[in-house]
N, C-alpha and C positions, 0 to 999 in steps of 0.2 A: 325397506323392500329390493325384493331381488332382481336380478335383472329378467328370469324367467317370469315373475311376477307381471312387472312393469311391463315386458312384451304380450303376457296374457291380456295385460290391463290394454293397451295400446291395440291391441288386434280387434278387442271387444268397442273399444268404442270407433274406430277405425268401418269395421262394418255396420254401425250405426249410421254413421258418416253417408257411408255408401247408399245406405237402403234410402237413406232420405232425400241423395242424388238421384237414383234411380226413382222412385216416386214424383219427384219434383219436375224431372224431363219426362215422367210418361203425363202428367198432367199439363203442362207446356206442350206436348204435342214435338219432343224433339229427342234427337238421338244422344243418349248417356256418352256415344264417341265424342259428343262437340265437348265437353265438361272436363277441365284439366283441375285438380285435386292440386291445392298449395299448401301445405303443412307448413303455417308460422310456428316456428320453434325459439320465439324469442323468451330467454330467460332458460332454458330448458337446455338439457346437455345434449353433447356431440353422441353420446349412445343412443339417447331417445330417435335423432335424426338418423341412425345407423338402423333401428330396430324397423322403424317405419317406412325405412325403405327394402329391408329385405322382406316386409310386407307389402312392397307393391308402391311405395305411397315415395316418387324419386324427386319429385319437385316440392322443394323447402323455398320459404319463405322468410328475411331476417329485416329488421327495421332497423337495428344500432351497428355500425360500422367496427366500432370495436368488438363487438362482440362474435361478429359475424366472420371476421375474418379469421380468427383465433380459432373458432369453430369448422370453419371450412378446412384450415389444415387439419384438423384432428381427425373430422371425419374422410378424408381424402387417405387420412396416413391408418383410417382402420381398413383401407380397401373398398369401400362405399365410394359408389360415382352416382352423384344426385347433381343436380340443375336448379343453380341456386339463383334465387328471384330477390333483388331488395326491393322493399314494399315500402319504407319510411322516407321521414322526408330526409333531405340530404343537400351536404352544406357543398359549396363546391372544393374546400381543399379535403375532403373525403372521396374525391370520385378516383383518381388515381387508385387507390386502394380499394373501391367497389369493383371498379373494373379488371383488378387480379383474379377476383373469384366470381362476380354473379356472371351469368348467361342472359340475364333480364332485368333492367331496370323501369320500376313500374311508377315512379313519383318526379317526372322531368318535370316541372310547371315553371322555366326561366331560363332565358338565353344563355347565361352562365353555367347551368347544367351541361346544357347541351354544348358549350366550349370546351368544357372541362371534362367531362367523358367523351367529346371528341380526338381531343389529344391522349386522355388514358388508352382510350380503343385502338390509336394507331403504336402506342410504347408495349401492348398485347400481341397485336400484331393476326388480330381478327374481332369482324364484326360484332359490336355492342348492340344486341335490341332493345330497343326503346318505347314506353308507352309516355305518353302526354298526360299529366293528368286533369282530371276535371275539377273544379270546384262547384259544388250543387246546392251548396247551402253558403251566400257570402258571410253570415255571421261566423264562417266554419274557416275559410280561408285562410287568415293568419295563424291557424292553430294545428291545421290539419292539411295545410297544402292547396295546391291547385289553382288555375286560373280559372276567369267565367268560362264558362262554354262558347262565347262568342270570338273569345281570344286564341282556341284553340286551332284555328285553322294556321294561323300565321305561324307560331309554334311550332307544329308538324312541319311546316315548310322547311325551316331553321334545322330542324332533325334530315329528314330527308335528304337536304341539300350536303352532308356529311358524310365522307368516303368511312367513318369510323365508324357511325351508329346505321341503324335498320330500326327505320320506323314499323315498329309491328300493329299497333293500336292505341285503346285508351283506359286509362285506369279512372274510376272515381272511390271515395268512401260518402255513404249517405249520412244524411244531416241527422244530429243528435236529438232524439225526442221529438223525429218527424216521422211520417207513414212514407216507407223509403220508395213506396211505387211511385211516385210521380216523378221523383229524384232519377230512379233507375233508370224510367221511361224517356227522359231526359237526354239521360247517358245514351240511349240505343237509339236518339235520334241525330245526336253527336255521331254517333258512328257512323251512320248511316250516310251521312253527307262527306266523314273523312273518307270513305270508301270509296265514292265517286271519283276523287282525287288519286287515292293510294290505295287500292284494288287489296293489296297485300297484308291493309293494317285492318285487322281481323280478328284482332284479340278485344276483347272486351273485361276487363278487371275487375269485376265488382261480385260484392255478398262476401259475409263474412258469416260468424256461427247463428245468427241470429235472425240472418236478414236472406241467406242463402237461397233459398227456394223463390223468394222474391225476385231476386237478382236472376235467376233462370227464368222467369219467366219473363225478363226484360232481356234477355239475349246474352246475359252473359257468358264468358267462355271459360275463364279462370277464377275460381272461388280461394276464398284466402282465409284457411280455417284455424282457428288457434285450439281455444278451449274445448270445444266439441270433440275437439284430437286426443289433445293434451291435460285436460284438466283443468282446474284454479292453477294460476300461473306463482310459480317460487317469488318469495321478493328480490327486486334487482340485488346486485351485488355493488 
């Protein structure tokens, strides 16, 4: 596919996603301006990131550091400025690398990550935005990350206490094979409780291609959209 054809395909997909977001906001009685669309570009090339940025999508999500680090360099070299979100499960030994390009880390679910990210942020000389990840299904935790909702406040306090980190909200993935609405409702309640202590922690990262309308209904501010924008994923290299 030529670059012009790919850009046209991305533009058409983006228009459909934007229309879905507008309709969901209208149904929920919310403003479209409350929603940030994050294009999750895992396995897709830097050229797709650049094309989406030129179409107005400047928030980009990745979940593998090895791929993301190289892609961030390539995108910067193309002259395109985007905001990088690390949305996958994170290992402590990857924190230093992630902090070199990420503007926001969505998946902080244990103290070791808080410590490692804080050190990495100190090296880069500017704070790193952090979301604490909730697990909305106990069976999902080992596979998809997150900690039980009652434990969020204690980890959030650890993040807020670090000079190199900025607590900005919560993130979760809906349980597999279940109605996402109750899960997103619990996440919204947890977010509300957290904001009582940390009013600036207003980000709710929730919702993907198949369920983001439901996430919007329950207060999501940041949507992580992959296949609806980019199509079926090419195989991992």
